Backbone bond lengths (Angstrom), bond angles and torsions (degrees), N, CA, C in turn:
res aa  C-N    CA-C-N  psi(-1)  N-CA   C-N-CA  omega(-1)  CA-C   N-CA-C  phi
1 M - - - 1.525 - - 1.517 111.15 -
2 H 1.313 114.53 146.11 1.508 117.51 179.53 1.570 103.91 -135.89
3 T 1.278 111.82 147.25 1.546 121.05 179.15 1.530 103.06 -112.95
4 R 1.372 118.33 120.86 1.412 122.44 176.79 1.521 118.05 -128.84
5 P 1.263 120.97 129.59 1.476 116.95 179.93 1.539 111.17 -68.26
6 F 1.456 117.54 144.56 1.328 119.66 -174.54 1.506 106.89 -161.62
7 M 1.355 118.36 117.68 1.468 123.58 170.74 1.629 107.60 56.60
8 G 1.269 118.00 42.42 1.460 122.58 172.47 1.513 113.07 85.94
9 E 1.239 120.32 6.33 1.518 124.44 -176.48 1.446 111.01 -151.52
10 D 1.324 119.73 152.66 1.408 121.92 177.21 1.499 109.80 -72.02
11 L 1.357 117.11 157.30 1.456 128.96 163.98 1.503 108.18 -116.12
12 V 1.271 119.16 134.26 1.463 120.67 169.10 1.552 109.63 -100.28
13 I 1.253 119.10 114.92 1.440 122.73 -167.01 1.571 107.85 -111.85
14 Y 1.304 119.05 129.62 1.509 120.55 -176.98 1.447 110.27 -151.58
15 R 1.359 116.67 161.82 1.442 121.92 177.87 1.596 106.68 -128.66
16 T 1.320 113.29 134.00 1.513 116.87 -173.13 1.558 106.19 -84.28
17 R 1.218 115.30 171.22 1.545 125.14 -179.64 1.510 111.60 -45.45
18 S 1.351 115.97 -44.66 1.474 122.04 -171.00 1.538 108.87 -86.17
19 G 1.406 118.83 -2.20 1.435 124.46 174.02 1.497 120.47 99.42
20 K 1.403 112.04 8.17 1.421 117.38 173.55 1.447 114.38 -67.29
21 L 1.303 120.31 129.46 1.481 124.68 -179.18 1.525 106.56 -101.38
22 R 1.371 115.80 134.48 1.459 124.78 -179.80 1.435 113.46 -137.80
23 A 1.362 118.00 150.83 1.465 120.06 170.36 1.532 107.04 -136.27
24 S 1.358 109.78 120.50 1.530 116.04 -177.38 1.520 108.17 -110.51
25 R 1.349 112.16 148.08 1.409 118.36 163.99 1.466 109.15 -52.06
26 P 1.376 122.40 152.22 1.489 118.81 -162.49 1.558 116.75 -82.01
27 Y 1.331 123.02 -13.32 1.451 124.39 -171.49 1.459 114.88 -104.88
28 C 1.348 116.26 128.87 1.435 123.02 175.89 1.480 112.53 -59.84
29 P 1.375 123.81 131.00 1.517 125.25 -175.59 1.576 108.21 -72.23
30 H 1.318 116.99 -6.86 1.427 120.06 178.79 1.473 112.49 -69.37
31 L 1.315 116.23 -74.57 1.475 124.99 -179.49 1.579 113.57 -137.38
32 G 1.387 114.35 23.23 1.432 122.65 166.21 1.587 116.25 79.27
33 A 1.325 120.75 17.53 1.411 120.15 178.23 1.575 106.11 -68.29
34 H 1.339 111.16 145.27 1.518 121.03 175.56 1.457 106.52 -72.36
35 L 1.363 120.45 117.14 1.473 125.67 -179.41 1.540 113.13 -61.15
36 G 1.347 113.66 -29.01 1.474 115.95 -174.60 1.477 114.01 -85.05
37 A 1.401 114.30 -6.06 1.506 118.49 179.36 1.460 110.26 -98.68
38 G 1.360 115.99 67.67 1.379 120.02 174.80 1.532 114.85 107.46
39 G 1.359 119.70 -1.16 1.407 123.84 171.70 1.546 109.75 -69.05
40 K 1.338 114.64 162.91 1.434 120.60 -176.24 1.493 112.61 -144.32
41 V 1.299 118.62 159.59 1.481 121.18 175.28 1.576 107.06 -102.19
42 D 1.319 110.67 126.58 1.510 117.29 179.98 1.463 106.57 -120.65
43 G 1.352 117.24 98.83 1.492 121.33 -177.95 1.549 108.99 69.50
44 E 1.314 112.10 -112.83 1.458 121.10 -177.66 1.566 113.12 -105.54
45 Q 1.324 112.68 8.83 1.438 119.98 -175.19 1.563 114.56 -117.38
46 L 1.339 117.16 147.31 1.458 122.08 174.29 1.532 104.05 -100.75
47 V 1.314 116.49 129.86 1.474 121.73 -176.21 1.528 109.52 -110.14
48 C 1.320 120.36 124.35 1.444 125.83 179.19 1.494 106.80 -70.45
49 P 1.387 116.65 139.85 1.435 120.74 -179.43 1.498 117.53 -71.93
50 F 1.319 115.64 -22.64 1.536 121.94 -171.38 1.537 110.55 -79.57
51 H 1.351 117.64 -59.33 1.466 119.91 -177.91 1.481 114.46 -119.86
52 K 1.244 116.70 7.35 1.524 127.61 175.73 1.568 109.95 61.89
53 F 1.352 115.02 37.12 1.458 117.32 164.45 1.454 112.51 -67.15
54 S 1.326 120.92 143.14 1.520 122.04 -174.97 1.559 106.09 -117.92
55 F 1.331 110.81 145.53 1.541 121.55 -176.93 1.422 109.22 -127.82
56 D 1.299 119.41 130.23 1.442 125.01 -178.62 1.600 113.71 -79.20
57 T 1.317 117.34 -175.20 1.460 120.13 -175.21 1.519 114.31 -71.55
58 E 1.342 115.50 -10.81 1.493 123.36 173.51 1.483 113.07 -92.20
59 G 1.360 117.00 -5.92 1.440 125.06 -177.81 1.550 115.44 90.32
60 K 1.266 116.50 0.56 1.490 121.81 -175.35 1.570 110.05 -82.31
61 C 1.364 112.73 136.15 1.509 116.70 176.85 1.531 108.73 -71.41
62 V 1.329 118.13 119.03 1.534 119.64 -173.51 1.537 109.88 -117.88
63 Q 1.273 121.87 -2.77 1.427 121.77 -177.22 1.543 113.48 -163.47
64 T 1.376 115.42 138.50 1.436 117.91 174.68 1.589 105.90 -139.21
65 P 1.243 117.20 164.29 1.501 122.31 175.11 1.531 116.31 -70.57
66 F 1.425 113.58 -14.71 1.417 121.08 -168.21 1.539 113.62 -109.38
67 G 1.333 118.03 12.58 1.442 117.91 -176.60 1.499 113.70 118.49
68 P 1.327 120.02 -157.96 1.446 121.82 -175.67 1.528 111.98 -64.29
69 P 1.353 113.61 135.97 1.481 122.13 -175.55 1.491 110.66 -65.45
70 P 1.346 116.74 150.58 1.499 121.05 171.25 1.431 111.44 -74.98
71 K 1.367 118.03 165.52 1.446 121.82 175.48 1.572 103.72 -79.29
72 A 1.301 117.57 90.97 1.406 124.76 177.53 1.526 112.59 -138.95
73 S 1.282 118.06 143.92 1.398 123.88 177.18 1.473 119.85 -137.45
74 L 1.295 118.32 144.76 1.448 117.41 172.07 1.588 111.04 -76.23
75 T 1.350 109.51 160.67 1.497 118.31 175.10 1.487 110.38 -101.45
76 F 1.298 116.86 110.03 1.491 120.13 176.71 1.471 111.73 -88.24
77 V 1.340 112.34 154.28 1.489 125.28 164.54 1.417 111.94 -103.13
78 K 1.337 120.10 137.55 1.437 121.72 -178.66 1.487 108.66 -70.35
79 L 1.349 115.13 130.98 1.528 122.37 175.39 1.489 106.58 -119.71
80 T 1.392 110.45 151.59 1.505 122.80 174.69 1.594 105.43 -132.37
81 E 1.305 115.70 134.49 1.362 119.04 166.59 1.480 113.92 -98.71
82 A 1.325 121.75 122.31 1.404 124.78 -177.79 1.527 107.67 -151.76
83 Y 1.397 116.22 142.89 1.412 124.20 176.05 1.515 115.59 54.42
84 G 1.355 114.29 27.74 1.455 122.53 -178.91 1.563 112.71 75.48
85 I 1.270 117.15 20.07 1.419 125.63 179.92 1.536 112.40 -126.88
86 V 1.344 117.65 145.72 1.447 120.57 172.35 1.531 111.30 -99.61
87 W 1.406 114.97 127.32 1.408 118.75 -170.95 1.603 101.96 -118.56
88 A 1.323 115.03 144.27 1.512 124.48 175.45 1.504 108.27 -110.53
89 W 1.283 111.97 148.54 1.407 123.59 179.52 1.550 107.01 -101.59
90 H 1.427 118.07 141.61 1.375 123.28 172.04 1.498 109.16 -146.04
91 H 1.374 110.84 138.43 1.510 117.71 -177.57 1.438 106.10 -138.99
92 H 1.378 117.66 135.91 1.475 118.27 -178.73 1.417 118.17 -60.08
93 N 1.413 118.47 -23.57 1.486 123.25 174.21 1.561 111.69 -104.05
94 D 1.310 113.82 15.09 1.478 116.42 -178.59 1.553 113.26 62.67
95 D 1.257 114.48 23.09 1.506 120.55 -179.42 1.532 109.39 -69.92
96 T 1.358 115.10 156.10 1.501 118.91 -178.79 1.599 104.18 -76.55
97 P 1.279 114.32 162.34 1.474 117.37 -178.49 1.507 116.98 -53.58
98 T 1.320 112.99 134.18 1.461 117.24 179.30 1.652 114.78 -100.37
99 W 1.367 106.81 -4.28 1.542 110.11 177.91 1.489 105.50 -154.35
100 E 1.286 113.97 157.36 1.566 119.86 -177.49 1.571 109.99 -115.84
101 L 1.262 109.31 156.96 1.513 114.56 175.16 1.452 114.03 -71.45
102 P 1.281 120.09 127.87 1.482 123.00 -170.10 1.453 115.61 -85.94
103 E 1.246 119.09 161.75 1.501 124.55 169.36 1.601 107.83 -66.96
104 L 1.276 119.62 117.90 1.469 122.78 -178.27 1.594 114.24 -96.34
105 G 1.340 112.35 -7.82 1.472 115.23 177.92 1.495 115.54 74.85
106 L 1.414 111.23 23.34 1.504 116.63 -176.25 1.611 109.01 -76.82
107 T 1.333 114.63 141.07 1.468 117.35 177.59 1.499 110.24 -63.92
108 D 1.276 113.32 132.99 1.440 119.74 178.59 1.551 111.27 -61.76
109 G 1.305 114.75 133.93 1.463 123.74 177.68 1.504 112.95 -143.95
110 H 1.338 116.74 -167.38 1.471 119.30 176.64 1.488 109.85 -74.50
111 P 1.371 116.29 164.17 1.442 113.41 172.03 1.461 118.62 -54.53
112 P 1.332 122.57 141.18 1.450 118.39 -173.70 1.585 115.12 -63.56
113 L 1.332 113.29 141.24 1.453 119.47 168.57 1.412 107.42 -81.15
114 F 1.399 116.48 147.29 1.543 114.11 -172.70 1.525 108.58 -151.47
115 K 1.347 115.12 162.50 1.424 123.36 171.08 1.557 106.07 -140.80
116 G 1.363 113.89 151.70 1.454 115.27 -179.37 1.558 108.84 -132.40
117 T 1.399 112.45 151.19 1.398 123.06 -179.24 1.465 112.99 -138.35
118 D 1.257 121.96 134.52 1.530 124.51 177.31 1.417 109.26 -96.13
119 M 1.337 117.58 138.12 1.483 123.82 175.11 1.414 115.55 -161.40
120 A 1.317 121.94 170.27 1.404 123.32 172.13 1.533 107.93 -69.96
121 G 1.352 113.78 148.97 1.418 113.53 177.41 1.549 108.97 151.47
122 H 1.378 111.42 -173.94 1.509 118.91 -175.46 1.581 108.27 -143.01
123 P 1.300 117.18 141.36 1.400 119.95 -178.55 1.633 112.35 -57.30
124 Q 1.302 115.05 -33.88 1.481 116.28 -176.53 1.653 108.81 -70.48
125 E 1.228 119.05 -30.77 1.445 120.47 174.25 1.492 113.38 -63.75
126 V 1.319 114.78 -42.24 1.460 118.79 176.46 1.528 113.63 -63.66
127 C 1.373 115.08 -47.83 1.507 119.23 176.60 1.525 112.99 -59.89
128 E 1.335 117.65 -34.60 1.462 122.68 -173.91 1.489 109.93 -64.62
129 N 1.369 113.81 -28.97 1.525 117.21 179.86 1.572 114.39 -53.06
130 S 1.274 118.84 -29.15 1.353 122.69 -176.49 1.580 111.72 -72.58
131 F 1.306 117.42 -14.27 1.446 124.11 -175.86 1.535 106.30 -112.33
132 D 1.300 122.72 -8.77 1.399 124.40 -177.79 1.610 109.78 -92.02
133 Y 1.391 111.99 79.96 1.438 114.74 -175.93 1.563 112.89 -67.43
134 G 1.202 116.91 -22.42 1.434 123.82 -176.98 1.624 115.06 -68.25
135 H 1.285 116.68 -18.63 1.453 118.95 179.27 1.501 113.46 -96.86
136 I 1.303 114.94 -5.56 1.564 117.75 -172.28 1.565 107.96 -66.81
137 Q 1.295 118.79 -48.52 1.435 118.22 -173.15 1.544 110.85 -82.57
138 P 1.293 126.83 -42.60 1.439 122.79 -177.58 1.557 113.02 -72.68
139 L 1.333 119.55 -25.94 1.517 122.46 -176.25 1.449 105.27 -100.60
140 H 1.312 125.69 -39.86 1.420 125.11 -170.92 1.415 115.92 -105.58
141 G 1.405 117.52 -16.79 1.457 120.17 177.15 1.526 108.31 77.89
142 V 1.322 118.02 23.89 1.474 123.36 178.36 1.474 113.29 -110.77
143 E 1.332 117.74 128.13 1.481 119.79 -176.33 1.460 107.64 -82.08
144 F 1.366 117.64 126.63 1.479 127.49 179.19 1.537 105.78 -89.45
145 L 1.374 116.60 123.78 1.420 124.66 -173.98 1.517 112.73 -105.14
146 G 1.285 116.57 -9.47 1.448 121.77 178.31 1.528 113.48 123.96
147 E 1.333 115.68 178.96 1.439 122.60 176.30 1.467 111.88 -88.33
148 L 1.268 121.74 141.37 1.440 126.16 175.07 1.508 115.16 -79.55
149 A 1.376 110.54 -27.09 1.518 115.69 179.28 1.505 104.99 -156.36
150 P 1.336 114.64 159.24 1.494 117.91 178.63 1.592 108.92 -58.75
151 P 1.382 117.39 135.42 1.433 118.52 174.87 1.523 109.22 -58.92
152 R 1.303 109.43 152.33 1.566 115.24 -174.37 1.406 112.96 -137.13
153 E 1.325 115.85 129.29 1.451 124.65 173.59 1.520 108.76 -88.90
154 D 1.304 114.78 139.03 1.488 122.96 179.11 1.484 112.88 -143.21
155 G 1.358 111.50 72.54 1.544 116.47 -176.36 1.443 111.17 66.02
156 Q 1.338 119.52 -112.71 1.402 126.36 -178.04 1.590 114.78 -92.63
157 L 1.357 110.39 8.20 1.512 116.68 174.77 1.508 111.42 -117.65
158 Y 1.346 114.23 156.44 1.461 119.88 175.62 1.471 109.78 -142.13
159 H 1.339 113.25 120.46 1.451 117.54 -169.93 1.610 105.46 -108.77
160 V 1.359 109.47 140.77 1.572 116.26 171.59 1.469 106.14 -143.52
161 E 1.430 116.50 139.76 1.411 123.61 174.73 1.545 110.52 -123.59
162 I 1.264 112.02 123.61 1.482 116.69 -178.51 1.586 115.17 -125.69
163 K 1.295 112.32 162.94 1.491 115.56 176.41 1.481 108.34 -122.41
164 I 1.346 112.21 138.86 1.452 119.25 -170.46 1.532 111.47 -139.19
165 N 1.333 118.12 154.99 1.511 121.63 164.48 1.553 106.14 -107.76
166 R 1.312 112.95 122.79 1.503 120.97 178.75 1.578 112.96 -131.18
167 K 1.258 111.77 141.21 1.531 114.73 176.92 1.577 105.24 -84.99
168 L 1.351 110.11 123.04 1.492 115.37 179.19 1.549 108.07 -108.67
169 P 1.362 117.68 144.52 1.444 121.59 175.33 1.426 110.69 -51.59
170 L 1.384 115.07 132.53 1.375 128.75 171.78 1.531 112.91 65.26
171 L 1.325 118.73 -1.37 1.450 122.67 -177.72 1.519 113.05 -118.29
172 G 1.222 118.38 -4.59 1.452 120.39 -178.25 1.499 114.06 73.51
173 T 1.371 120.18 -170.11 1.443 123.70 176.55 1.497 112.59 -73.53
174 R 1.344 114.59 124.19 1.498 118.60 -174.25 1.556 106.62 -130.33
175 Q 1.310 114.28 140.79 1.545 121.01 170.19 1.391 107.82 -86.04
176 H 1.342 115.57 133.65 1.480 121.09 175.35 1.513 108.99 -152.57
177 N 1.300 112.97 165.11 1.511 118.96 179.48 1.546 106.25 -107.19
178 A 1.375 112.86 150.68 1.386 123.74 172.10 1.477 112.85 -130.46
179 S 1.337 113.68 133.05 1.508 116.80 -174.00 1.557 105.34 -117.14
180 A 1.290 119.65 108.59 1.460 126.34 -177.60 1.581 110.04 -98.56
181 T 1.285 116.87 144.00 1.381 128.90 171.28 1.509 115.75 -133.56
182 V 1.372 113.31 107.68 1.481 114.57 174.93 1.443 114.56 -82.02
183 I 1.257 120.20 129.21 1.496 127.04 -177.48 1.419 109.65 -104.34
184 G 1.297 123.12 104.22 1.475 125.35 -171.90 1.524 107.73 49.15
185 L 1.298 119.86 -135.28 1.398 122.08 171.97 1.634 109.76 -114.48
186 G 1.302 111.95 22.58 1.445 112.68 -177.28 1.493 118.32 -94.02
187 G 1.401 112.08 -17.91 1.399 110.88 -178.45 1.577 112.60 178.94
188 I 1.286 115.77 167.05 1.467 124.63 -175.76 1.466 107.72 -126.35
189 S 1.337 117.40 127.17 1.526 116.24 170.06 1.536 105.86 -104.60
190 V 1.231 119.92 138.95 1.547 128.46 -177.91 1.478 106.82 -125.12
191 V 1.261 117.25 109.98 1.434 122.13 -178.10 1.575 108.76 -98.81
192 V 1.317 116.48 120.53 1.454 121.97 178.73 1.552 106.23 -116.36
193 N 1.292 117.53 119.77 1.495 122.16 176.56 1.440 110.72 -111.28
194 L 1.351 119.14 123.58 1.465 125.46 -177.50 1.458 106.82 -124.26
195 P 1.348 123.67 69.95 1.451 125.00 -169.90 1.628 112.88 -60.33
196 E 1.389 111.66 -29.98 1.428 113.75 -177.30 1.565 111.57 -70.56
197 F 1.333 116.55 -11.94 1.488 119.60 174.39 1.558 109.30 -116.36
198 G 1.269 117.14 6.48 1.453 120.57 175.20 1.467 117.21 67.57
199 V 1.434 113.58 30.86 1.468 123.11 -175.29 1.525 110.26 -122.76
200 Y 1.261 114.19 131.36 1.500 124.37 173.38 1.496 106.53 -128.59
201 S 1.306 117.18 117.38 1.498 122.01 -170.86 1.527 112.46 -123.71
202 V 1.294 119.14 128.44 1.471 124.11 169.44 1.388 110.73 -102.81
203 N 1.358 120.63 113.41 1.474 124.85 -178.66 1.505 108.14 -106.33
204 W 1.320 114.09 137.81 1.465 120.91 175.57 1.488 116.39 -114.99
205 V 1.337 116.05 135.46 1.504 122.01 170.46 1.578 103.77 -117.29
206 L 1.280 117.32 114.43 1.470 120.11 -169.20 1.538 105.54 -130.61
207 A 1.384 114.79 117.35 1.524 122.80 178.37 1.442 110.94 -106.15
208 T 1.327 119.21 110.56 1.405 119.37 175.12 1.470 110.96 -99.05
209 P 1.353 120.23 125.70 1.530 120.75 171.31 1.495 112.63 -67.22
210 I 1.332 117.11 121.44 1.515 117.30 -176.21 1.574 108.83 -111.66
211 A 1.289 120.41 -17.02 1.407 127.65 -177.97 1.501 109.49 -165.56
212 P 1.386 121.44 166.55 1.463 120.33 175.00 1.528 110.88 -52.90
213 W 1.280 118.61 115.38 1.433 127.15 171.40 1.513 109.70 68.24
214 R 1.377 116.35 34.37 1.407 120.32 176.24 1.554 103.55 -139.53
215 I 1.389 114.30 138.89 1.436 118.32 -179.33 1.604 107.38 -132.58
216 R 1.291 116.91 153.54 1.406 122.47 164.83 1.543 107.04 -107.09
217 L 1.355 115.43 114.36 1.483 122.05 -175.54 1.574 108.59 -93.15
218 Y 1.276 118.80 121.10 1.439 120.76 177.54 1.535 103.15 -111.40
219 L 1.372 112.72 133.15 1.481 124.03 167.53 1.518 108.31 -104.86
220 A 1.283 122.01 132.75 1.489 122.63 -174.81 1.501 104.02 -143.53
221 V 1.395 114.21 149.89 1.450 125.96 -179.09 1.493 109.76 -143.24
222 S 1.351 112.89 132.72 1.447 122.64 170.16 1.517 108.69 -131.89
223 A 1.334 115.40 109.50 1.448 120.67 -176.89 1.636 112.67 -104.36
224 H 1.232 114.07 146.96 1.514 123.79 174.72 1.499 109.10 -119.75
225 V 1.408 110.18 126.37 1.508 109.26 176.76 1.543 109.75 -118.33
226 T 1.310 112.83 159.73 1.478 120.56 178.54 1.534 112.33 -105.80
227 W 1.292 114.70 11.51 1.473 115.85 178.82 1.503 113.04 -70.93
228 G 1.287 117.66 153.37 1.405 118.77 -178.71 1.497 122.70 78.50
229 R 1.406 115.30 7.62 1.464 120.35 -174.36 1.502 107.22 -61.85
230 N 1.346 123.92 -25.72 1.406 124.64 -179.32 1.480 115.41 -87.72
231 S 1.348 115.41 -6.06 1.432 121.57 -174.54 1.603 109.83 -71.73
232 P 1.354 116.01 157.01 1.412 116.43 178.24 1.468 113.75 -58.52
233 A 1.349 119.98 148.72 1.466 124.86 -172.28 1.509 108.66 -55.06
234 L 1.307 117.84 -37.82 1.535 122.09 -174.60 1.489 113.36 -57.93
235 V 1.397 115.85 -36.89 1.446 120.41 -176.52 1.563 114.70 -105.88
236 R 1.362 115.50 -11.36 1.412 119.30 -172.58 1.522 111.16 -57.74
237 T 1.373 118.54 -50.61 1.464 117.75 -172.83 1.566 109.95 -72.60
238 P 1.362 121.78 -38.51 1.502 120.12 178.65 1.546 108.13 -63.09
239 V 1.334 115.46 -43.71 1.538 117.13 178.88 1.484 113.03 -62.17
240 S 1.305 118.82 -46.83 1.511 122.68 178.76 1.527 109.91 -60.41
241 N 1.388 117.91 -44.75 1.376 116.32 -179.71 1.513 117.17 -65.05
242 A 1.279 113.55 -37.80 1.445 118.55 176.43 1.536 111.84 -65.04
243 A 1.323 112.73 -47.36 1.473 117.06 176.92 1.469 113.33 -58.05
244 A 1.337 118.91 -42.69 1.461 123.67 178.87 1.538 113.63 -61.67
245 R 1.313 113.14 -40.25 1.480 113.29 178.12 1.505 113.93 -70.64
246 A 1.393 113.09 -35.33 1.446 116.81 175.19 1.507 113.99 -66.44
247 V 1.313 116.23 -37.79 1.499 120.37 178.13 1.528 106.14 -68.19
248 S 1.288 117.51 -40.41 1.502 121.46 179.29 1.464 112.16 -61.51
249 A 1.252 116.03 -40.45 1.494 118.51 179.95 1.561 111.08 -68.04
250 G 1.233 116.35 -30.60 1.457 122.08 -179.00 1.508 110.34 -74.56
251 I 1.411 114.82 -43.37 1.403 119.46 -178.75 1.602 111.68 -74.71
252 L 1.357 115.86 -28.25 1.485 117.03 172.78 1.528 112.49 -64.97
253 K 1.372 113.96 -39.28 1.453 115.68 -178.44 1.597 109.34 -71.74
254 A 1.322 120.12 -36.01 1.481 121.15 171.72 1.486 113.87 -62.66
255 L 1.386 114.41 -42.13 1.482 123.33 176.34 1.546 110.56 -56.85
256 E 1.373 111.68 -49.32 1.474 112.10 -179.76 1.431 114.92 -61.46
257 Q 1.391 117.51 -42.11 1.429 122.81 176.95 1.502 114.40 -55.41
258 D 1.399 113.07 -41.35 1.553 118.31 179.85 1.435 111.71 -73.07
259 I 1.359 119.50 -43.70 1.443 119.60 -176.42 1.451 114.35 -74.30
260 R 1.379 117.76 -23.98 1.372 121.98 178.25 1.576 114.91 -56.60
261 R 1.388 110.61 -23.82 1.488 118.67 177.13 1.531 112.40 -64.10
262 D 1.391 112.52 -29.90 1.510 119.15 176.00 1.406 113.51 -78.76
263 F 1.285 120.21 -22.38 1.519 122.63 -168.32 1.573 106.28 -55.93
264 P 1.237 119.16 -59.57 1.527 114.64 -176.20 1.543 116.78 -59.25
265 M 1.346 112.33 -23.23 1.534 116.29 174.05 1.457 110.04 -68.42
266 W 1.350 119.10 -55.94 1.397 123.10 177.23 1.588 115.21 -55.42
267 H 1.243 113.00 -43.33 1.408 123.65 -177.87 1.501 115.58 -61.23
268 H 1.350 113.34 -36.70 1.483 116.40 -174.89 1.554 115.67 -115.34
269 K 1.340 119.63 -10.92 1.384 123.44 -171.85 1.586 111.48 -69.57
270 R 1.325 115.12 160.91 1.429 120.32 165.55 1.510 113.52 -115.41
271 Y 1.275 111.79 155.59 1.556 116.10 -179.81 1.464 112.28 -79.85
272 V 1.315 118.72 124.28 1.439 125.59 -178.62 1.583 105.21 -99.67
273 E 1.304 120.86 107.04 1.407 120.45 -171.61 1.546 109.57 -71.05
274 H 1.356 117.93 -34.36 1.494 117.87 -179.17 1.526 103.45 -123.19
275 P 1.322 118.43 82.43 1.480 123.07 -178.04 1.567 109.81 -73.82
276 K 1.288 116.32 147.67 1.427 125.90 175.17 1.475 109.16 -88.35
277 L 1.352 117.09 82.37 1.460 123.33 -170.09 1.611 109.92 -81.09
278 S 1.323 110.45 151.13 1.463 122.51 170.21 1.477 111.06 -103.09
279 R 1.336 115.95 168.15 1.494 115.82 178.04 1.520 113.82 -66.03
280 A 1.300 116.55 -19.87 1.445 121.09 179.72 1.544 116.18 -84.07
281 D 1.341 109.21 -0.32 1.559 111.82 -176.45 1.554 114.29 -85.43
282 G 1.248 120.38 2.19 1.397 122.24 170.73 1.573 112.69 80.89
283 L 1.287 112.91 -140.72 1.570 124.50 -175.34 1.430 115.67 -98.21
284 I 1.331 120.88 24.94 1.456 119.74 -171.31 1.559 112.08 -57.82
285 G 1.314 116.97 -46.96 1.419 120.66 -178.21 1.596 111.51 -61.76
286 T 1.280 114.80 -45.52 1.472 120.36 177.28 1.502 112.60 -58.88
287 F 1.383 114.27 -43.79 1.457 119.20 -177.22 1.568 108.30 -68.34
288 R 1.296 117.88 -37.56 1.517 118.21 -177.08 1.509 107.69 -67.31
289 K 1.353 121.78 -38.15 1.430 124.87 179.38 1.500 107.36 -62.60
290 W 1.354 120.42 -43.83 1.485 123.18 -179.60 1.561 109.73 -68.16
291 A 1.353 118.59 -33.18 1.445 119.06 -177.20 1.534 115.50 -74.51
292 G 1.279 112.14 -12.01 1.507 121.62 179.97 1.497 114.79 -62.46
293 Q 1.401 115.61 -21.53 1.429 122.76 175.86 1.414 117.59 -64.18
294 F 1.439 118.73 -23.01 1.407 125.26 -178.07 1.457 116.73 -88.59
295 Y 1.274 119.84 12.36 1.461 122.49 -174.83 1.490 109.97 -122.62
296 A 1.379 115.81 149.53 1.455 120.74 175.26 1.515 108.23 -65.84
297 P 1.316 116.78 138.29 1.515 117.62 174.37 1.464 113.40 -63.39
298 P 1.264 115.83 145.23 1.451 123.70 -179.08 1.550 109.24 -67.22
299 T 1.374 115.05 143.73 1.447 116.72 179.31 1.546 106.81 -102.09
300 G 1.319 113.50 174.13 1.464 117.83 179.18 1.484 113.47 -67.15
301 K 1.366 119.41 -23.98 1.449 119.66 -179.00 1.452 113.91 -92.05
302 D 1.348 116.60 -14.22 1.503 119.39 -176.72 1.485 106.78 -102.71
303 P 1.380 119.70 152.94 1.366 122.34 171.22 1.537 110.48 -69.13
304 S 1.303 114.40 163.84 1.456 118.78 170.75 1.504 113.18 -47.54
305 P 1.332 121.28 140.40 1.532 120.10 -179.01 1.553 106.61 -71.00
306 R 1.290 121.10 -14.39 1.448 118.13 177.47 1.432 123.04 -109.76
307 T 1.457 112.95 23.33 1.404 123.59 174.40 1.490 110.81 -94.00
308 G 1.295 117.82 161.94 1.450 121.67 177.21 1.579 112.18 89.18
309 S 1.307 118.34 -166.43 1.446 122.67 -173.59 1.471 114.91 -99.82
310 S 1.294 116.06 18.69 1.464 120.43 -172.00 1.565 108.32 -132.36
311 L 1.236 112.69 170.89 1.549 119.11 174.50 1.553 108.82 -72.43
312 P 1.332 110.37 170.59 1.464 115.65 -176.26 1.471 111.08 -54.83
313 H 1.418 117.92 143.65 1.418 119.93 -176.91 1.614 110.94 -94.38
314 G 1.310 117.62 -8.63 1.435 120.42 179.34 1.554 111.28 -57.58
315 D 1.344 114.26 159.02 1.420 120.40 -177.98 1.598 105.93 -77.89
316 L 1.324 113.11 145.97 1.430 120.83 175.70 1.583 106.61 -83.02
317 E 1.356 115.03 143.47 1.421 118.79 -174.72 1.560 112.79 -96.42
318 R 1.412 117.81 -16.80 1.435 117.94 176.54 1.536 104.32 -145.32
319 S 1.309 114.86 120.83 1.511 119.11 176.83 1.442 113.83 -137.88
320 R 1.322 115.84 147.90 1.410 118.74 -178.31 1.537 107.74 -67.71
């Protein structure tokens, strides 16, 4: 069992013996005990730590130590497992999911290695970085060489492919391509393919809203290597798996060092609703228009979600 902050409240996340994954709101409907503070999974049931009431995989209370169970149920949050990551659905009206995570055609690899950091900020600011070409050179010291193809909106996805010059450890300055896909406002996958070194890496930047103006930012990497293709079959897979995890660990460290340059920006900046953009600023305006689909529409009583000195206040509909 794991307890994770999400949208201003904890989620208690667990997997049953048969492998069913569930995320429950944290408080037992009996007398309010926090299920993550001593609760346990017993086979297919979640057992409350306070009075040992048991709940099945549909959330229904099915057993108590005192006789017939009451009509009580847990409140589950919809989860999806994709790309080696667990995703949670959120909707401002508690509606069921209106779209699914697509097949991205990523090369299969080991489960991602990851690190998380809590900070002030907003998921939209993190996603917007992929379209802010103007900050790449001055903040990250990377030369932006242009787009490989026109950026493409695809419903709840936004794709962009760019070409850059980057200094790589032990390899010097190398030109390579990066293909980024923004998934809702919950995360970005960046695929970097370096065939000359036998490395294909899927890098994730995942911003989970945990409270008003607070995010938990996960960085994750899953690399695939082609080393050892001529090794005997008996050792080929173990060697490749070990090499892939070692490469992933190195890329994760480098990714963290790179992205940490953005941390103070996200932590301290304010949202400028009408920015004075230059030609070098990329697709920020186009991206913001696309991102508007993930917010609740403003009501007559409420101000526009994009007014004031902060990011939109509407609820995000898909978050890591």
